[in-house]
C-alpha angles and dihedrals in degrees: 000000000000126000093263090053092047091050092048093048092048093049092050091049091050093049100038104024126258100284097043092039093055091046093049091049091049091051091047091052092047092047090051092049092049095050090042088056095047101032133256093269088072090072088075093048099041113117105165119036112140123201090205094052093049091046096050100036115116114247090242091053091047090052089053090050092051092047090052092047091053091045091053092047091050091050094047099042106017089239109161094189098112109147114251095238088070 
């Protein structure tokens, strides 16, 4: 985690408490990854993104979701820029 991320996580924990701060930071990271996979334009079209679902989703399920988001983007736009860790 870089310095910006550490500072953000610490600020959230100070403002929300440790448990809620960690959860909020996790959801923010997941939201960023998901929109990064599908493209920023999806923010305007998104109808159902649940904070609670992103917060409680198992890491393995989230990785599958991100893989599918990149696969769909690649199919729609022919973008081969899927990160290697997937």
